[in-house]
C-alpha positions in Angstrom: 2.0 -4.6 14.1 1.3 -6.6 11.0 -0.8 -5.6 8.1 -1.6 -7.6 4.9 -0.9 -5.9 1.6 -2.8 -6.8 -1.5 -1.4 -5.5 -4.8 -2.7 -5.3 -8.3 -1.2 -4.3 -11.7 2.2 -2.7 -11.6 2.2 -2.7 -7.7 2.1 -6.5 -7.8 5.1 -6.5 -10.2 7.0 -4.1 -8.0 6.4 -6.2 -4.8 6.8 -9.4 -6.8 3.8 -10.8 -5.0 0.1 -10.3 -5.0 -0.1 -10.5 -1.2 2.5 -9.6 1.4 2.6 -9.3 5.2 4.1 -6.0 6.2 5.4 -4.9 9.6 4.7 -1.4 10.9 4.8 0.4 14.2 1.6 0.8 16.2 -0.1 4.0 15.3 1.3 4.2 11.8 -0.8 5.7 9.1 -1.1 5.2 5.3 1.5 8.0 5.0 3.9 5.9 7.1 3.2 2.9 5.0 3.9 4.9 1.8 7.3 6.0 3.2 8.2 2.5 4.1 7.2 1.2 0.7 9.1 3.9 -1.2 12.3 3.1 0.9 12.0 -0.7 0.4 10.7 -0.6 -3.2 12.1 2.5 -4.9 10.1 1.7 -8.1 7.0 2.9 -6.4 8.3 6.5 -6.5 8.1 6.3 -10.4 4.3 6.0 -10.3 2.2 9.1 -10.9 -0.3 8.1 -8.3 -0.9 5.4 -5.7 -4.1 4.9 -3.8 -4.9 2.7 -0.8 -8.1 1.1 0.3 -9.1 -0.6 3.5 -12.0 -2.9 3.0 -14.0 -1.3 0.2 -13.1 2.3 1.0 -10.3 4.5 -0.3 -8.4 6.0 2.6 -6.5 9.3 3.0 -2.8 9.4 4.1 -3.9 10.3 7.6 -5.8 7.0 8.1 -4.6 5.1 11.2 -3.8 1.5 10.4 -4.8 -1.3 12.7 -3.3 -4.7 13.4 -4.2 -7.2 10.6 -5.7 -4.6 8.3 -5.9 -5.7 4.7 -4.5 -2.8 2.7 -5.1 -2.8 -1.0 -2.6 -0.9 -3.1 -4.3 0.6 -6.2 -1.8 1.8 -8.8 -2.6 4.2 -11.6 -5.0 2.7 -14.2 -4.7 3.3 -17.9 -8.0 3.1 -19.8 -8.9 2.5 -23.3 
C-alpha cells in the first residue's frame, strides 16, 4: 500500500523532500513505518524523538495505517 509522507524541519532535510510517497505492506503500523524509515534513512535514529500524525491527530506506534494515508512526520522542536 502507498502512503504519503509529509516532513518538516530536520525530517525534511533527512528525506531531502517535503513530500514523499512511501510503500508499505497492508496492515503495517506507525511502528513498521518507523523501522522502514530508520533502515532507509539512518539519520532518523539520531533524533531524540519523532512523532507522527494522521490528519490533525498524533498517533501511537500501534496505529494501523491505511492506503493513501497522509502521515506527517514531526521531528523534535527546539524553542526559544
